[in-house]
N, C-alpha and C positions, 0 to 999 in steps of 0.2 A: 595805390591808396590816395583817395581824394580828401583834401583837408580844407576846412574852413576855420579861421581863427577869430575869436571874439575875446578881446582883452586877455584875461589870464586863462582862457579855456580854448581848446581846439576840438572841433568836430571832425571825425573822419569815418569813411566807409572802409572798415578794416577787413581785408581778405585773409590776413594771417591768422593763425590759431591764437585765440584769446581766452580759451577755456579757463585756465588757471587764474588769470587776472579777473575774469568775470566771477568765478566762484569766490575768490577772496572778497570781491566787492559786495556780493549779495549775502555772503555768510553772516548770520546773526541778525539780518534784517527780517523781522517776523512778517513784514508785508510781502516778502518774496517767497512764495511757495515753489513747488517743483516746476511750475510753468515758466520760471525764469532761468532754470538750470540748463547748461549746455547740453546735457543728455536728452532733455525734452526737445530741444531745438533740433538735435540730430534725428530724432524720431519723426518730427514734422517734415524734415527734408527727405527722409527715406520714404515717407508716405506718398509723396507726389513727385519725387525727383526734381524738386524745385529748391534751389539754394536760397538761404536766408540772407538778407542784407543786414549786416551788423553795424549799425550806427553807434559810434563810441564817442564819448566826451572825456577828455583828459585835461587835468590842470597843467600849470607850467612846469611841474616836476615830473609829468608823465603818469601821474596817478589816475586811475580810472575813477570818474566821478558821475558817470551817467551812461546808460545803455538803452537802445531802442532797436529791437529786432523787427524786421519787416519781411513779409513774404508775399509774392505775387500769387493771385489765384485766377483760375480760368473763368469763374463765374458760371452760375447755372444758365443753361440755354433758355430762350424764350421768356426771360425775366421771371422764371418760376421762383417763388420765394421772396421776390421783391428786393429792396435795397440791400439788406444784410448779406445777400449771397450773389450780388452782381460781381463783375470783374473788379477786384480790389487789390490794393497793396495794403496789407493788414498787419496789425500787431495785436494779437496774433490770430491767424485763421485756425479753425478746427480746435480751438482752445478757449476755455471759459473766460480766462483773464488775459488782459493785455500784457505786453512785455516792457512797458516804459517804467524805468526806475532811475531816479536821479537824486543827487545829494541835496539839491535845493531847487526852488522854482525857476531860477535863471537857467540852470542847466536843462531842466525839463523843457522849458520854452524853446531853448536853442535846438534841442533834439527834434521837437515837433516841427519847428520852422524848417529844419533841414528836410524832414520827411515831406512837408508840403512842397518844398522846392523840387524834390524828386518826383512827386506825384504830378506837379504842374507840367512836367516835360512830356507826360503822356496821360491826358485826361480821360482816356478810355478806362483807366484804372482809378477808382475812387479810393482815397486814403481813408482807412478805418482804424481808429485807436480805441481800445477797450480800457476802461478805467473806473475805479471806485471813486475817483476824485470828481467833484461836481462843478468845478470852476475852470476847466481848461479853456473853454470858449470865452470866458471873461477876460483871460489874459491874452488869448490869441483869437481875434474876432473872425478870422477866416473859417474857423471851425464851427460846425453846428452840432449841438448836443441833443441827444435823444435818450430818454429812459429806456433801458433794456429789460432787465428782470431783477428779481430779488434773489440774493444768495444767503445761505444760512450757515452760521458758525456757532459751535459750542465751545465755550472756554473750559479748558481742562485745569482743575485746581492743582496746586502743588502737593497737597496732602490727600491721601486716599480717603480719609474719613470725611472730607469735604465734597467728595464726588457723589452728588445727588442730582436728580433730574426733576426740577420743579418742586411743587409742594408734595406733601406726604402721599396724597391720593394719586397723583400722577406717577411718582416714583414707584409706588406699590403696584400700580397697573403694569408698568414696564417690567418690574421684577416678576410679576405673575406670568407674563408672556415668556420670559427667560426660563423660569422654572418649568413651565409647560413643555418647552422644547427639550429640556434636560430629562424630565420624567418620561418623555416619549422616546428617549434613546438618541436624540440628536447631539452630536458632538462637533466641536469646532477644532480645526487644526490648520496650521500654516503649511504651505507647500512650496518647495523649491523645484518641483518636477514639471517639466514641459508637457509630460503626458497628462498631468492633472489640468494644466492650462488648456489643452486641447479638449478634454472632457467638459471643462467649465464653459468653453466657447460655444458648445451646442446649447447650453442653457441660456447663454447671453443672446444667441440668435433668436431663440423663442421669445425671450423677454422683449427684445427690440421690436419684433413683429407685433406682439400684443400691444405695445405702446405706439405703434404706427410710426416708428422711427428707424431710419436707415442704420444698419449696423456697420461698424468699422471692420476692416478686413482682418483675417487671421494673420496676414503679413504684418499689419500694424501692431498686433499684440506680441508677435514674435520679436518685432523690432523693439518694443517696450522692454521685453524680457532681456534682450541682448544688451541694450544700452543702459538700462537702469539697475538690473539685478547685480552686476559686478560691484556697483557702488552702494548697494544696500538701500536703494531708493524706491523699491517696489515690493509689495507684499500681497500674496494671494491667500485670502482666508476662506476656508471651505467649511460648510456645514454638511455633515454626513449623517445618514440614517442606516442602521443595519437592516438589510433586506435579504431574506433567505440565506442567512449566514454570511452575506457579503455586505460591505459598507458601500452605500450609494450616495453620490454627491447630489444634494437637493437644492443647494444655494451656494453662491460664492461671490465675494467682492474683491476687486482689485483696489488696493490703497497705494497712493504715492506719497512718499515721506521726504521732507526736507525742511531744515530751519525750524524744527519744533512744531511743524504744521503737518497734520495728517489729512490728505485729500481722499475722500471717498469718491473714486473716479468712475468705476464701472461695476455693474451688478448683473448677475444671471441667476434666475431662480425658477424652480419648477412650481408652477401655480397650483398644481394638484396637492402640493405639500405646504401651502401657505398657512393652513390652520395649525401647523406644528411650530410656527413662529421662528423659523431658522434665521431670518434676517435680524430679528431682535437679538437672538443669541450671538450672532456675529458681531453686531455693533457693540453690544454690552461687553463682550470679550475683548474686542480690539481697543475700545476706549479705556478699559481698566488696564490693559497691558501697556498701552503707550503712556498712560499716566505714570506708571512705574519707571518709564524710561525718560521722563522729563519733558514730554511733549506738552504744548500749551494750547493748541487750537485744533479742533476737529472740523474740517471743511466739508459740509454736506453738499456743496454745489448749488446750482441754480434750480429754480422752479418756473416752468412756463405758465403763461396765462391759462386759467381753466383747470389747473391741476391742484385743486383745493385739497384733495386727499393726500397727495404727496407733500404738500406744504404742511398739513396737520401732522403728518408722520415725523417730519423733520423738527417741527416746533415742539413736539412732546419730549425731545431730548434736550430741553432747555437751550435751544439755539436762538441766536439773535439774527435779525434780518439786516442786510446791508444792500443798498441799491447799486446796481451796475449801470454805467452809462456808456453809450457808444458815440464817438465823435467822428465827424466826416468832413472831408474836403474833396471836391466842392460840396458845400452845404446844400441842404434842401429844407423845405418848410412843411410839406404835406406829410402828416403822421400816417395817413392812409397808405402812402407809398412805402412806408417803412415796416408795417406790421407783417411779419412773415406768415402768420396763421390766418390772414384775412383773405376774403375773396372766394367766389364760387369755384374757380379753377382749383385752388388749393384744397378745398373741401372734397372735390371730386377725386383728386389725386390721392387723398388720404383714404377715401372709400375704396378706391381701386387697390391701394396697398394692403388694406386689411383682408382682401379676399385672395391675394396672390399666395401661391404655395411657398412654404418656407425656403425651399431650394432656390426659388426665383428671387425672393427678397435678399437672401444671403449673397447672391451674385450681383444684384443691382446696387445694394447698399454701398459696397466699396467703390463702385463706379461713380456714384453720386459724390462721394467724398473727394474724388479726384478734381471736382469742380469747386468745392467749397473753400 
């Protein structure tokens, strides 16, 4: 264990098991979604067989007051994708949100400074920290700040009668889609079955191919199931339609839950059944169900540039936008180097991806994630 002391605080790279300490620290902090939980960190380690560095800050009583997990990544070859996916030591890779959490700014700055110190020893790896905070670079000048994307969140009210989505016209339009799904025989159920997970995974593969996005491996989802299911941190919600006397899964979403925050993490849907509005019914059902359980936030995740339709879908559920920033050391100035979707090469790769058979994209996708 390596220790750095600063007045009443000590920073250490802890190799011992700190899961229970960490859970106690993040419990009740609404800014800490599932992505701060030890179970998620285990999933990331199992995905690439790369251990996570656990930077911990404790006060003079030994109490945990700050945590910054970091993981090395291989980086995409030939600089495909630009700065965001070069060789990095990241908090956190393959995760929408970063892992920095601290009781105060002093602790946060100490943890980031320690991460910079680690990164400085091997500059082949660029330090990357993801955060909704917009002033880390003002306190630590070595960092460069870059806007990433917009994230969408819906506040869930305490009382069910207050659960409405926008004005009357907007709410009625959503309810119309929900009623259409129900009238056509679509039903939502929650599943604890790995068999259902496997069936849903095929829908997920098709969805990712349509959106020209590499899919995560079946091994990753089984790891999610194994690590999160025993603690009640994952839920698979399925929309089914009766077909020739049998019920067929036409859409499904994986939700990750912790600290009164529900994260809409993964979706798989049959595009041929979109007109039945199965996803509207899933979200309507889940939001109403988690409201009864006391959840306060519905996290819709991020929207990439150019996905105006997806942004509009998330906005119709009375969501608010919050900007995400990525911080880097060593810093850089050219925003052109940063944009992952820019350049002729990336456009050609996307075109190629769109014409590849599903069997090929389902094999290549998990290989790509080994580098991210």
